[in-house]
Structures are given as structure tokens and as C-alpha cells.
C-alpha positions as CSV (number, residue, x, y, z in Angstrom):
1,X,-52.8,117.1,-25.5
2,X,-50.5,118.0,-22.7
3,X,-47.9,115.2,-22.5
4,X,-45.7,114.9,-19.5
5,X,-42.5,112.8,-19.8
6,X,-40.1,111.8,-17.0
7,X,-36.9,112.9,-18.8
8,X,-34.4,112.6,-15.9
9,X,-32.6,109.6,-17.3
10,X,-31.3,111.8,-20.2
11,X,-28.7,112.9,-17.7
12,X,-27.4,109.3,-17.3
13,X,-25.5,108.9,-20.5
14,X,-24.4,105.4,-21.5
15,X,-27.5,103.7,-20.3
16,X,-30.3,102.1,-22.4
17,X,-32.9,104.2,-20.5
18,X,-31.1,107.4,-21.6
19,X,-30.9,106.3,-25.3
20,X,-34.6,105.3,-25.3
21,X,-36.1,108.5,-23.9
22,X,-33.8,110.8,-25.9
23,X,-34.6,109.1,-29.1
24,X,-38.3,108.8,-28.4
25,X,-38.7,112.5,-27.6
26,X,-36.5,113.7,-30.4
27,X,-38.6,111.6,-32.9
28,X,-41.9,112.7,-31.4
29,X,-40.9,116.4,-31.8
30,X,-40.0,115.7,-35.5
31,X,-43.5,114.7,-36.3
32,X,-45.6,116.7,-33.8
33,X,-45.7,120.4,-33.3
34,X,-49.3,120.6,-32.1
35,X,-49.3,118.8,-28.7
36,X,-47.4,120.3,-25.7
37,X,-44.5,118.4,-24.2
38,X,-43.6,118.9,-20.5
39,X,-40.1,117.4,-20.0
40,X,-39.4,116.8,-16.3
41,X,-35.7,117.0,-15.7
42,X,-33.3,117.2,-12.7
43,X,-30.9,119.8,-13.9
44,X,-32.3,122.1,-16.7
45,X,-28.8,123.5,-17.2
46,X,-27.6,120.2,-18.6
47,X,-26.0,120.8,-22.0
48,X,-28.2,118.4,-23.9
49,X,-31.3,120.4,-23.1
50,X,-30.2,123.4,-25.2
51,X,-31.8,121.9,-28.3
52,X,-35.2,122.2,-26.7
53,X,-35.2,125.8,-25.5
54,X,-36.4,127.3,-28.8
55,X,-39.0,124.6,-29.5
56,X,-42.4,126.2,-29.1
57,X,-44.3,123.2,-27.9
58,X,-41.6,122.0,-25.4
59,X,-41.5,123.1,-21.7
60,X,-38.5,122.1,-19.6
61,X,-39.6,121.5,-16.0
62,X,-36.7,121.2,-13.5
63,X,-37.4,119.2,-10.4
64,X,-33.9,119.9,-9.1
65,X,-33.6,116.8,-6.9
66,X,-32.1,113.5,-8.0
67,X,-33.1,111.4,-5.0
68,X,-35.9,109.2,-6.3
69,X,-37.8,109.4,-2.9
70,X,-38.2,113.1,-3.4
71,X,-38.0,113.4,-7.2
72,X,-40.8,111.0,-8.0
73,X,-43.5,112.4,-5.7
74,X,-42.5,115.9,-6.9
75,X,-43.0,114.8,-10.4
76,X,-46.5,113.7,-9.5
77,X,-47.2,117.1,-7.9
78,X,-46.1,119.0,-11.0
79,X,-48.5,117.0,-13.2
80,X,-51.3,118.7,-11.4
81,X,-49.7,122.1,-11.7
82,X,-49.2,121.6,-15.5
83,X,-52.6,119.9,-16.1
84,X,-51.0,116.9,-17.8
85,X,-53.2,114.6,-19.9
86,X,-50.6,111.8,-20.5
87,X,-47.7,110.9,-18.2
88,X,-45.0,108.8,-19.8
89,X,-42.5,107.2,-17.4
90,X,-40.0,104.3,-17.3
91,X,-40.7,101.6,-14.7
92,X,-41.8,103.8,-11.7
93,X,-44.6,106.4,-11.7
94,X,-45.4,108.8,-8.8
95,X,-47.7,107.6,-6.1
96,X,-50.2,110.3,-7.1
97,X,-50.3,112.1,-10.5
98,X,-52.7,113.7,-13.0
99,X,-53.5,112.2,-16.4
100,X,-53.3,108.7,-18.0
101,X,-50.3,106.6,-17.5
102,X,-48.0,105.2,-20.2
103,X,-45.5,102.9,-18.5
104,X,-42.4,101.9,-20.4
105,X,-40.9,98.6,-19.2
106,X,-37.9,97.6,-21.3
107,X,-37.2,94.3,-19.5
108,X,-37.6,92.7,-16.1
109,X,-34.0,91.6,-15.8
110,X,-34.1,92.4,-12.0
111,X,-36.6,89.5,-11.7
112,X,-34.6,87.0,-13.7
113,X,-31.1,88.1,-12.6
114,X,-31.4,89.8,-9.2
115,X,-27.7,89.1,-8.5
116,X,-26.8,91.7,-11.1
117,X,-28.5,94.5,-9.2
118,X,-28.1,96.2,-5.9
119,X,-30.4,94.6,-3.3
120,X,-32.4,97.8,-2.7
121,X,-33.1,98.2,-6.4
122,X,-34.4,94.6,-6.7
123,X,-36.7,95.1,-3.7
124,X,-38.0,98.5,-5.0
125,X,-38.8,97.1,-8.4
126,X,-40.4,94.0,-7.1
127,X,-42.6,96.0,-4.8
128,X,-43.5,98.9,-7.0
129,X,-43.6,97.6,-10.5
130,X,-46.7,95.4,-10.0
131,X,-48.5,98.4,-8.5
132,X,-47.6,100.6,-11.5
133,X,-48.6,97.9,-14.0
134,X,-52.1,97.9,-12.4
135,X,-52.3,101.7,-12.7
136,X,-51.1,102.0,-16.3
137,X,-53.5,102.6,-19.2
138,X,-50.8,101.2,-21.5
139,X,-47.6,99.4,-21.0
140,X,-44.9,100.1,-23.6
141,X,-42.3,97.4,-24.3
142,X,-39.6,97.2,-27.0
143,X,-40.1,93.6,-28.1
144,X,-42.5,90.7,-28.4
145,X,-40.3,88.8,-26.0
146,X,-40.7,91.5,-23.3
147,X,-44.5,91.4,-23.9
148,X,-44.6,87.7,-23.3
149,X,-42.3,88.0,-20.3
150,X,-44.6,90.4,-18.6
151,X,-47.6,88.3,-19.3
152,X,-45.9,85.2,-18.0
153,X,-44.4,86.7,-14.8
154,X,-47.1,89.4,-13.9
155,X,-50.2,87.9,-15.6
156,X,-50.7,91.2,-17.5
157,X,-53.6,91.4,-19.9
158,X,-51.9,91.4,-23.4
159,X,-54.3,94.1,-24.6
160,X,-52.8,96.5,-22.1
161,X,-49.3,96.0,-23.7
162,X,-48.1,97.8,-26.8
163,X,-44.9,96.7,-28.6
164,X,-43.1,99.8,-29.8
165,X,-39.7,98.8,-31.2
166,X,-36.7,100.9,-30.7
167,X,-35.0,102.4,-33.7
168,X,-31.5,103.3,-34.8
169,X,-30.3,106.8,-35.4
170,X,-29.4,107.8,-39.0
171,X,-25.7,108.5,-38.2
172,X,-25.2,104.8,-37.5
173,X,-24.2,103.8,-41.0
174,X,-21.2,102.5,-43.0
175,X,-18.7,105.4,-43.4
176,X,-16.9,105.9,-46.7
177,X,-13.9,107.8,-45.2
178,X,-12.4,106.0,-42.2
179,X,-9.3,108.3,-41.8
180,X,-10.9,110.1,-38.8
181,X,-11.9,106.8,-37.3
182,X,-8.3,105.6,-37.4
183,X,-7.2,108.8,-35.6
184,X,-9.9,108.2,-32.9
185,X,-8.9,104.5,-32.5
186,X,-5.3,105.6,-31.9
187,X,-6.4,107.8,-29.0
188,X,-7.7,104.7,-27.3
189,X,-4.6,102.7,-28.0
190,X,-6.2,100.6,-30.8
191,X,-3.7,100.1,-33.6
192,X,-4.7,96.6,-34.8
193,X,-7.8,94.6,-35.9
194,X,-10.3,94.2,-33.2
195,X,-13.4,92.4,-32.0
196,X,-16.0,94.7,-30.4
197,X,-18.4,94.6,-27.5
198,X,-20.6,97.5,-26.5
199,X,-22.6,97.6,-23.3
200,X,-22.4,98.3,-19.6
201,X,-19.9,96.2,-17.6
202,X,-22.7,94.2,-16.1
203,X,-22.5,90.5,-15.2
204,X,-25.6,89.9,-17.2
205,X,-23.7,90.7,-20.3
206,X,-21.6,87.6,-19.9
207,X,-18.2,89.1,-20.2
208,X,-16.3,86.3,-18.4
209,X,-17.4,83.9,-21.1
210,X,-16.3,86.4,-23.7
211,X,-12.8,86.6,-22.1
212,X,-12.6,82.8,-22.2
213,X,-13.7,82.8,-25.9
214,X,-11.0,85.4,-26.7
215,X,-8.4,83.3,-24.9
216,X,-9.4,80.3,-27.0
217,X,-9.2,82.2,-30.3
218,X,-5.8,83.5,-29.3
219,X,-4.5,80.1,-28.3
220,X,-5.9,77.9,-31.1
221,X,-6.4,80.3,-34.0
222,X,-3.6,82.7,-33.3
223,X,-5.8,85.7,-34.3
224,X,-4.0,89.1,-34.3
225,X,-7.1,90.9,-32.9
226,X,-7.6,92.9,-29.8
227,X,-10.8,92.7,-27.8
228,X,-12.3,96.2,-27.3
229,X,-14.9,96.7,-24.5
230,X,-16.9,99.9,-24.8
231,X,-19.2,100.8,-22.0
232,X,-19.7,102.3,-18.5
233,X,-18.7,100.5,-15.4
234,X,-21.4,98.8,-13.3
235,X,-21.3,98.3,-9.6
236,X,-20.1,94.7,-10.1
237,X,-17.5,95.6,-12.7
238,X,-14.7,94.8,-10.4
239,X,-15.6,91.1,-10.5
240,X,-15.5,91.2,-14.3
241,X,-12.0,92.8,-14.3
242,X,-10.9,90.2,-11.7
243,X,-11.9,87.5,-14.2
244,X,-9.8,89.1,-16.9
245,X,-6.7,89.5,-14.7
246,X,-6.2,85.7,-14.8
247,X,-6.1,85.7,-18.6
248,X,-2.7,85.4,-20.3
249,X,-4.0,87.8,-23.0
250,X,-5.3,90.6,-20.7
251,X,-3.0,93.1,-22.4
252,X,-4.9,92.5,-25.6
253,X,-8.2,93.6,-24.0
254,X,-8.9,97.3,-24.2
255,X,-11.5,99.1,-22.0
256,X,-12.5,102.4,-23.4
257,X,-15.2,103.4,-20.8
258,X,-18.2,105.4,-22.1
259,X,-18.0,106.6,-25.7
260,X,-20.4,109.2,-27.1
261,X,-22.6,108.2,-30.0
262,X,-20.8,110.2,-32.7
263,X,-17.6,108.3,-31.8
264,X,-19.3,105.0,-31.2
265,X,-20.2,104.7,-34.9
266,X,-16.5,104.8,-35.7
267,X,-15.9,101.8,-33.5
268,X,-18.6,99.8,-35.2
269,X,-17.2,100.8,-38.6
270,X,-13.6,99.8,-37.7
271,X,-14.4,96.5,-35.9
272,X,-14.1,93.2,-37.8
273,X,-17.0,91.7,-35.8
274,X,-19.4,92.7,-33.0
275,X,-20.1,90.2,-30.3
276,X,-23.0,90.3,-27.8
277,X,-23.2,87.2,-25.7
278,X,-25.7,88.6,-23.2
279,X,-27.9,86.3,-21.1
280,X,-31.0,88.5,-21.3
281,X,-32.1,91.6,-23.2
282,X,-35.4,93.4,-23.6
283,X,-34.2,94.7,-27.0
284,X,-30.4,94.7,-27.6
285,X,-29.8,98.2,-29.1
286,X,-26.0,97.7,-29.6
287,X,-26.8,94.8,-32.0
288,X,-29.0,97.1,-34.1
289,X,-26.4,99.9,-34.1
290,X,-23.7,97.5,-35.2
291,X,-25.8,96.1,-38.1
292,X,-26.8,99.6,-39.2
293,X,-23.1,100.6,-39.2
294,X,-22.1,97.7,-41.4
295,X,-20.5,95.5,-38.7
296,X,-21.3,91.8,-38.7
297,X,-23.0,90.6,-35.5
298,X,-22.6,87.5,-33.4
299,X,-25.3,87.5,-30.8
300,X,-26.9,85.3,-28.1
301,X,-29.9,83.2,-29.2
302,X,-32.0,84.1,-26.2
303,X,-34.6,86.6,-25.1
304,X,-35.3,89.4,-27.6
305,X,-32.1,89.1,-29.5
306,X,-33.3,86.7,-32.3
307,X,-36.2,89.2,-32.8
308,X,-33.8,92.0,-33.4
309,X,-30.9,90.3,-35.3
310,X,-33.0,87.7,-37.2
311,X,-31.0,85.9,-39.8
312,X,-28.8,88.9,-40.3
313,X,-26.2,87.7,-37.8
314,X,-24.9,84.5,-36.2
315,X,-26.9,83.5,-33.1
316,X,-25.0,81.5,-30.5
317,X,-25.5,79.7,-27.2
318,X,-24.0,82.3,-24.7
319,X,-22.8,79.4,-22.4
320,X,-20.7,77.8,-25.2
321,X,-17.2,79.1,-25.5
322,X,-16.5,76.9,-28.5
323,X,-19.7,77.9,-30.4
324,X,-19.0,81.6,-29.8
325,X,-15.3,81.2,-30.9
326,X,-16.3,79.4,-34.1
327,X,-18.8,82.0,-35.0
328,X,-16.3,84.9,-34.5
329,X,-13.6,83.0,-36.3
330,X,-15.8,82.2,-39.3
331,X,-16.6,85.9,-39.8
332,X,-13.1,87.3,-39.4
333,X,-11.5,84.6,-41.6
334,X,-14.1,84.4,-44.4
335,X,-14.4,87.6,-46.4
336,X,-17.3,86.4,-48.4
337,X,-19.3,85.3,-45.3
338,X,-18.4,88.6,-43.5
339,X,-19.7,90.7,-46.5
340,X,-22.8,88.6,-46.6
341,X,-23.6,89.4,-43.0
342,X,-22.7,93.1,-43.5
343,X,-25.3,93.4,-46.2
344,X,-27.9,91.4,-44.3
345,X,-27.4,93.5,-41.2
346,X,-27.8,96.8,-43.0
347,X,-31.1,95.6,-44.5
348,X,-32.3,94.2,-41.1
349,X,-31.5,97.5,-39.3
350,X,-33.7,99.4,-41.8
351,X,-36.8,97.6,-40.3
352,X,-36.3,99.6,-37.0
353,X,-37.0,103.3,-37.3
354,X,-37.5,105.8,-34.4
355,X,-39.8,107.9,-36.5
356,X,-42.1,105.0,-37.2
357,X,-42.1,104.2,-33.5
358,X,-42.9,107.8,-32.7
359,X,-45.9,107.8,-35.0
360,X,-47.1,104.6,-33.3
361,X,-46.6,106.1,-29.9
362,X,-48.5,109.3,-30.7
363,X,-51.4,107.2,-31.8
364,X,-51.2,105.3,-28.5
365,X,-51.3,108.6,-26.6
366,X,-54.4,109.8,-28.6
367,X,-56.1,106.5,-28.0
368,X,-55.6,106.7,-24.3
369,X,-57.0,110.2,-24.1
370,X,-60.1,109.3,-26.1
């Protein structure tokens, strides 16, 4: 098979789309040296692509344009030039293309939370996604929740949808030696115990409620912890920071910005607890990374998150400051309870494997071609 993959989001580090497509392709290439992979990129000089230059069944195909109005139609043109059998894209496919379409839709948050997105992006997705759903031979989702969501909102035939879970990379694990981690923490001004959040500074992630929870813990429980926020800014981030500025404990909140994966694992290992009070997730990869790294998780009880976390973390109502505060405090104050969730989380994370997902995806490709 000649498999074409829209790979441009690799160049947008710190996003879920980037993590998904990088991990998917890396895992496919670990198990498959027979089929040919055409990776359509914007800038083929991007440092990450070096690892593919010597792989015999990989062909980097630079489009050279980042503007989606130009890039997406050009991608379609190149599928004819390269005689593609399968085209794998996230959300939006070219208007005309060659081959069968695998359409990855991680979530439809733009439908449920349009206020969290630029108006143009909402209009574009609402217009184009239903058309792409009709054209797709298979729709790939990361959770049973997302499958049900697509069926409910777009009346998609369930047989058209394949649930292919995300995995967690092997370097997300408990580390025996944390001396290097302590050095890295100091670079970010972290010298004390801390509570960790990882994700884009997006209003859907519910950070204002997290700030209120942190204030409550400081006031009533006198915890010594900092609150560390790891993630890229979003276009509405200024509103989140504005919420924080009214807090009497704003000096105890540390924003690190984007952190690369090899450093991110250190944050998970050093944190006392990981908190993810999001209103909506198609999967919730940071929860999985935290559990794999031995960090106990407090997560929202909505969308796909119970599916990922299961009974290995504490599930909370994201609207309840008191409930979130109690969950966090129980973990950081009870060593036995914390260790219990650490062990459960590590075992839960083992259920999600990128290699297993790649094997499933390759079978989906083969089935479509047949």
C-alpha cells in the first residue's frame, strides 16, 4: 500500500494533534517496513524529520505552504502524483484526492464549546467536517465517548467509526534518580512541593476553577504547595491570566510555557498530584502520561476521562471547587492513599499502547483497501 499522511501538525509542538500524529507514525514504522509512507509536511527542514530520512519506506513530501486554503488543496494534488491508496488526515481532507480516506476526529469540542475557539475555526469545522464524514471510508476516534458523540451529533453510522486508543510513550515512567529532575525544576523556579496541570491554556480546561480550588486549599488547609501550569498559550489565555491576577496566591502559581516531552516526564515524577478539571476531552492524554509516570491523578468525571482514568484516579465534578479541593488534599495528605493511586495509575496506563494501536490501524488500512 501507498499510505499518505497529512503530517503538517508535527510542526505544532505542544498540541494534541502533534502528539497523536507523531506517535501514530513512529509506531506504524516500528511494525511495518513493507508499505510505503508518504508524509506530507510544510517544512521538510524541520529538525524532527531527520529521523525519517534514512527509513527506506518513508518519503517526506514538502508542500511548503502553511496557509490551509493553499496547503490542503495541494495535498490533494500530490495524492494523485504519488498514487496514494490511503489518505490519513485529521479533521479536514482536501476537496479532491486519490485513495480511500481515513479521517481522524479526536473530539468535536468546537461544537460543544464554540466560545473556546476563533469564530472562523468554528465556522470552518461546522461547514467542512460533515462533508468529510460523508466522504470517509473510516473515521478514527480515540475513545468510545467520541464515537458516541459523533453518532449523537452527526448521525454517523457506528460501523464507519473505529475506536483506536491513544497510547503512552515508554519514557513516561517512574524515575529512580530524581537529581536531574530537581535541577530542571530549579530552572523554572520550582523549589517546593507542587500540584501539576498540563495542557494548553484553553478556557475549556477550566483553569479559573482550578485557581479558586488552589486558593481554598491555601486558605483552609495551609498547604505549602505551588501550582505549576505546563502548556502553551491559547488565544484566550489572557482571560485566564486575568482571573489569576485577582488571587491573593498568584505568586504561588508558576507558568512554565511549553515543555518538551523528555522534560515533561520530570514534572510528572516530581509533582505530588496531577489535576485535570477539564470540561470536555476526546481522550485526555496528560492523564495517561501522569499515571504512567507514577503521579496520582485527580480528573473530571465527564466526557472520555472516566474511560481513560477508570478507578485509577479520583474523578470529580469540574464545577465543584470543594470536591476538587478535597480530592487533592486527600492525596497530598495521605501517603497510603497516594501510593495506592500511584500503583493503580501505573497499571491502568499499561492498557494503552501505541504499538497495539498501530497494529489495529494497519489492519484498518488493509481492510479499506480490500
